[in-house]
N, C-alpha and C positions, 0 to 999 in steps of 0.2 A: 505492500500500500504505499504511494506516495506522502512525503512530509508535508506538514499543515503549511508549511512556508510554501512548497512548492503549488501545491493546491490553490494559495492566497493569492498567487504570483497567477499564474492560470486566470482567476478569476477578475484578479484587476484589469489584465489583458484585453476578456473577452469585450467587460465592461468598454472601456476605452474604444474597443472595435464596434461595440454598440452605439457609444456616440456618435462615431464617425457616418456610419451606415443609415442613421437615423438623420445626421445633418444633410445628409446626400438624396436622401429622399426628399428634403423638404426643399432644396434649392430646385431638382427634377421637377419640384409637382411645381413650385412659381413658375421657371422656366416653362413651363407643358404649359399653361395657362397663355402664356402669348402665342408661343409658336401654333398652339391651337386656333386660336381666333385668324393670326396670320393666315392659316391654311383652310381651313373654312369659309373666309372670303373669298378668296380665289380660286375656290373649287366653283362658284356661279361662274366667274369670268371665262374657266376655262369651258364648263360646256355650251355657255353662248358662242366662246369663240370655236367649237365643233359645227353648233350649229351653223353658224355663219360659213363655215371652209365648207359643212355639206351641200347648201345652198348654192354657194358659187362651183363647186368641182361637180361639174356634168359627165356622164362616161363619156365623152366626145374629147373633154378637155384633158384626161390623166395622161394624155398622151405627150401631150402641150409643150411639158417642165420635166428639166432634166431630174428634178426631185420628185417626181411623180412617177420616174421611168420603170414600170415592172421587167425587169429582166432576170434571164435563170441565174437560180441564185447557187454559186460555188465558192463564196466568203460570206462568211456571216461576220456582225461587229457586235460583240455586246456592251453596254454602257452600264457598267455597275455602280449603283449608289450603297452607300454606305458610312457609318459616322465615322468622326474621325478618332472618338473617345470608346472604352471600352467599360465593362461594370452594366451591360443594361440584358443579363440574362446570354439568351440564346439568337436576340434579335439579329444582329450579322451574321453570324452562323449560319443560319436559317437562309438569307441572303445568298451566302455564298453555296451552300447545299444546292439553290434551284442552279443559279450558274453552273456548278457544274454537271447538274441533271441537262440542262438544255445542252452543254457543249457536246457530251456522249452523243446524246441524239443527231446532233448534227452530224459531228464526225462519225458516225455509225453511217449517214447515209453520204458520206466521202465530200462533206463541206468542212472545207477550212473556216477557225474560228480564232477572232481575238479582239482582246479585252481593252476598255477605258475606263479604268479603275477613276471613280467619284468618291476621296473620302477613303481616310489612312488603314483600316481595318478590312476594308475588301485588298486593296494591294496587296495589306500584307501576307494575305491568306492564299492571293491568285500569283505573286511573284515569282514561284518557284517554279510554275509551271512555262515561263517563256516567253509566253502569248499575251503578256501586255503592252499596248502599241506605246499608251499614253495615259500618264496619272495625274490628277489634280488631289492635292493633299493640304490639309489644315484650311478647309475654306468652308467645311459643313459649319462651324460655330459661326461663322460671320458671313454667311452667302449673301449674296444679292443679283438684280435678275443680270446684271455684268458676266457673273460667273456662270450663269444660265446659256447666255449668248454666245461665250466664249466655249462653253463645248459642244455646243450642236453648232456652232460653224465648224466647229474643227470634225463632228461627225459629218457634216454635211459637204466640206470639203473632202476627204478620204472618200466619199460615196459617189462624189463628180466624177473623180479622177480613180474611181475604177477599184479603187481598195478595198471595200466590202459591196457586197450587192441587195443585203440587208443587214439593217440595225434594229436594235433591241433596245430597249431600257429597262431593265431590272431594278427594281426598289421595292424599299417596306410599307406598305398599305396602309394607314391609320385607319379602324375601323373601328377601334373602341379603346378606350384605357387600357383594358387587357388583352386587347387581342392586334395585333399588328403582324399580317401577312403576308409573306413575300408574292410579290406578284410582276409581270413583265407587259410590256405595250408596246407595239409598235412604232420605230419613232421613222425611218427610213425604209423603200419610197412613200412618202405620204399618202398616206390611206384614212380620209377624214371619216367620221365614225356619222354613219347616218340614222338614225332612230323614227325604225319604222313606223312605229305609235304614230310619229308625228308628222309622219310622210302622208299616213292615211287621214289624217285632220285638216290640211293644206287643201287650199282654193286651188285645182288644175289649171295651171299658165305657169306663162316663163317671166319672169324679170328684166325688165330691162335697167342695166348699169350704165353708168357713165361718171368716171370713165368706164372702160370697157371693162368682163369682168376678165379677161387675160390680163390687162394690166392690174386688177388689185390682186390679182393671185400672185403676180410676181412680186409682191411690195408683204403681202401677206404669209407666202410660203416659209421663208425663213422665222416670222415670228411667231408662226402657228410652233415650230422647231421649240423656240425659245421659251414660250410657255409651257409642251410638253414635260420640257426637262427641270423646268424649273417649277412646275405643280410636283414633279414625282421628287425633288430636293426638300420640299415641302413638307410633302410626305413622312418623311425619311427625319428631319427633324423632330414631324410632333411626337411621331413614332419612338427616336430612342429617348426622348426623354420622359413616353411612355412608359417603356421597355427598363428603362434604369429607374424610375419610382418604384416599380412593382419589383426587379430585384433586390432592390435595399429596404423594402419593407419585408421581404421575403429573408432579406441576411439578419434583420434584426432581430425577427421572431425566431432566426435560428442563433442568436445572439444568445435570447433568452432562455429556450431551451437549455442552450452548452449552461448558464449559467447556474441555472435552475439543477441541474446534475453534478455540477462540481459543488454547490452546495451541499449536495446531500452527503457527498463524496467528503465534503472537508467536514461535516460533522460528525460523521461516518468516523475518520479519522483522530478528529480533536475525542471522542468517545473514546476509542480504542487508548489516545495516550493517557487520558484521565483513569481510565481501566487499571493499564500499567501503573503509573504514579500510586493506587490506591495499592495495589497490588503489591507494590513494591515497602510502598506503609506499615501495611500489615502483616507483611513477611518480617518488616525490620521489628516491630513492635512485638511480634512470638518469637523473634529470635533474642530479644531483650529479656523477656521473660523468662524463657528456658532457661537464660545468663542467671 
């Protein structure tokens, strides 16, 4: 049985750890509120942008722009968005698992795969594969729209130069404080989402645009890529804080359980020490009587 000093030292150490995890939980909770508000306010903008692109992009227009060029897929690029910091449970590892799964599927079909890593954790997990073409590190804590513009522009440039035939964005989607699911969405070639239910409710007819729809699309396509990437980064930002809050709460509860078990062990050790001292006293008293 460990000594009283050793057990007491362990209890103090675990109590300090619990204080740290509780503080981190509170910090993550405060940051989550701001990140969640920003994400939820941007979702309607993304949905409206998708609707506008759906109205503009007719079937006959898909071949008019290089960014909408549907060609045989030989090379695939995955834009992997994770956090820069850890201590958020399995959030980042779940995203990496989805990346690895998609990589196996594409390579089984004879396609070459490359990565663009946004966030340090994804880069650290995937750099050993030798497939990382570009990385953006230490930006997820303070990212802005210009960061999304740079990432989308790099992916579009590589697509236009023939470096990739298909580009997907893989990120953690915020569904609730308790649930953050890894998901993927197509980035290039651009395929605007068409809401079939909304299409049924629309009055038949064509819109007349001024300037022409082609000129508007020429401007909107790069913006559309920026919106998709920025939306994914916002989702990851909120999901990271939610996952960290949950992980730190679980860690704090685990510390409490450890402290409870160590306290029981401490009491047993203390009782054993007291019993041993009493036995020594009684033994000494008996020896004096016999003397």
